[in-house]
C-alpha positions as CSV (number, residue, x, y, z in Angstrom):
1,N,92.2,125.6,182.7
2,E,93.8,128.7,181.3
3,K,91.5,131.2,179.6
4,I,92.1,134.5,177.7
5,C,91.3,137.3,180.4
6,D,88.3,139.8,179.4
7,G,90.2,142.9,177.5
8,W,93.2,140.9,176.3
9,Q,92.5,143.1,172.4
10,K,92.4,146.6,174.2
11,A,95.8,145.4,176.3
12,R,97.0,144.1,173.0
13,D,96.7,147.2,170.9
14,E,97.8,149.4,173.5
15,I,101.2,147.5,173.6
16,Y,101.5,147.9,169.8
17,A,100.7,151.5,169.9
18,F,103.5,152.0,172.1
19,D,106.6,152.9,170.2
20,A,109.6,153.6,172.7
21,R,111.4,155.7,169.8
22,H,108.9,158.2,169.7
23,N,108.4,158.7,172.8
24,F,112.3,158.6,173.8
25,L,112.4,161.4,170.5
26,D,109.6,163.5,172.0
27,L,111.7,163.9,175.4
28,Y,114.8,164.5,173.6
29,I,113.5,167.3,171.3
30,K,111.7,168.6,174.5
31,T,114.6,168.4,177.0
32,Y,117.5,169.9,174.4
33,I,115.4,172.6,172.5
34,K,115.4,174.5,176.1
35,K,119.1,173.6,176.8
36,P,120.9,172.1,173.5
37,P,124.1,169.7,174.4
38,S,127.4,171.5,174.2
39,P,129.8,171.1,171.3
40,P,131.5,168.2,170.9
41,D,135.8,169.0,171.7
42,I,137.4,168.9,168.2
43,D,141.0,168.6,167.5
44,R,142.7,171.2,165.9
45,N,142.0,171.8,162.5
46,F,144.8,171.0,159.9
47,V,145.2,173.0,156.4
48,Q,146.0,170.0,153.5
49,T,148.0,171.3,150.5
50,I,147.8,169.5,147.4
51,D,150.9,169.0,145.2
52,T,150.0,168.1,141.8
53,L,152.9,166.7,139.6
54,I,152.5,165.8,136.0
55,L,155.5,163.8,135.0
56,P,156.1,162.9,131.5
57,D,159.5,162.3,132.0
58,V,159.0,159.0,133.8
59,F,159.6,156.7,131.2
60,F,158.7,152.8,130.3
61,A,159.6,150.4,127.8
62,T,157.0,150.4,124.7
63,D,153.6,148.5,126.1
64,Q,155.9,147.5,129.5
65,S,155.5,148.7,132.9
66,E,159.1,148.4,134.4
67,L,160.3,151.7,135.1
68,S,163.2,153.0,132.8
69,R,166.5,153.8,134.3
70,R,166.2,157.6,132.9
71,S,163.0,157.9,135.1
72,F,165.1,157.3,138.5
73,R,166.7,160.7,138.8
74,L,163.2,162.6,138.7
75,L,161.8,160.0,140.9
76,D,164.4,160.0,143.5
77,S,164.4,164.0,143.4
78,L,160.7,163.8,144.2
79,S,161.0,161.4,147.1
80,T,164.3,163.2,148.7
81,S,162.1,166.3,148.9
82,L,159.0,164.7,150.7
83,P,160.9,164.1,153.7
84,G,159.8,165.8,157.0
85,K,156.6,166.8,155.8
86,Q,153.5,165.5,157.4
87,I,152.2,163.6,154.2
88,D,148.4,162.5,154.6
89,S,148.6,160.4,151.5
90,I,150.0,159.9,147.8
91,V,147.7,159.1,144.9
92,I,149.5,158.0,141.7
93,N,147.5,158.0,138.6
94,G,148.9,156.2,135.2
95,H,147.5,157.1,131.9
96,T,148.0,155.6,128.3
97,D,147.0,156.6,124.6
98,S,144.2,155.2,122.6
99,T,146.3,153.0,120.7
100,G,145.3,149.2,122.1
101,T,142.3,148.0,123.9
102,L,140.5,149.4,126.8
103,T,141.1,146.5,128.9
104,H,145.0,146.5,127.9
105,N,145.3,149.9,128.4
106,K,143.7,150.1,131.8
107,K,146.0,147.1,133.2
108,L,149.0,148.9,131.8
109,S,148.0,152.3,133.2
110,Q,147.3,150.3,136.8
111,D,150.7,148.4,136.2
112,R,152.6,151.6,135.6
113,A,150.9,153.5,138.5
114,T,152.0,150.7,140.9
115,S,155.6,150.3,139.4
116,V,156.0,154.1,140.6
117,A,154.3,153.3,143.8
118,D,156.4,150.9,144.6
119,Y,159.4,152.9,143.9
120,I,158.4,156.0,145.9
121,A,157.5,153.7,148.5
122,G,160.7,152.0,148.6
123,K,162.8,155.3,148.4
124,M,160.8,157.4,151.1
125,I,160.6,154.6,153.5
126,I,156.8,155.2,153.6
127,R,153.9,152.9,154.9
128,Q,152.6,151.5,151.4
129,Q,149.1,152.1,153.0
130,L,149.6,155.6,152.2
131,I,150.2,155.3,148.5
132,T,147.1,154.5,146.1
133,A,147.8,153.6,142.6
134,R,145.3,154.1,139.9
135,G,144.9,152.8,136.1
136,W,142.7,155.5,134.1
137,G,144.0,153.9,130.7
138,S,143.0,156.5,128.0
139,D,139.5,157.8,129.9
140,R,141.1,160.8,130.7
141,P,143.2,162.3,127.7
142,V,144.6,165.7,127.9
143,A,145.1,166.3,124.1
144,D,144.1,164.6,120.9
145,N,144.9,160.6,120.5
146,R,144.7,161.5,116.8
147,T,148.3,163.0,116.9
148,P,151.7,161.5,117.8
149,A,152.1,164.7,119.8
150,G,148.7,164.3,121.7
151,R,148.9,160.5,122.1
152,Q,152.2,161.5,123.9
153,L,151.0,164.0,126.0
154,N,148.3,161.6,127.2
155,R,150.8,159.0,127.9
156,R,151.7,160.1,131.3
157,V,151.9,159.9,135.3
158,E,150.2,162.2,137.5
159,I,151.4,162.3,141.2
160,F,148.7,163.9,143.9
161,V,151.1,164.7,147.2
162,Y,148.8,165.3,149.9
163,I,150.4,167.3,153.0
164,R,148.9,168.4,156.1
165,H,150.1,171.8,157.3
């Protein structure tokens, strides 16, 4: 024997018209416009420097990603110069010339960057999460790929070392 009360439509419209978010926002603005909140506590700022090393002397056999022994001395020198510094991250970019397919060059450059990253991580005893290896293939040339000298310049490894001070 239940029946809907008179004025139910008006009650329904009032309920749907009430938007708590808008009421809260209005109250928030009124409160904080007169007395803004205190600024948040922020830890000490730090300065980050970036050392960029372009290493044409990191050697690989043609079309291979295994590091040549001739590269060890240079990478060892880099690895011994970094301990004691507060390293934020290390980014290693591998590049190729334009000979070969795009897919092959991307994979080759990624594998070469990963080889360098693994070598540095092993020498420095650094967390692998701090090192990022990326392969760009022939997407970012620094010289003309139509000449042998230009292709040689484009086959490179770049190491970016981000250091906090």
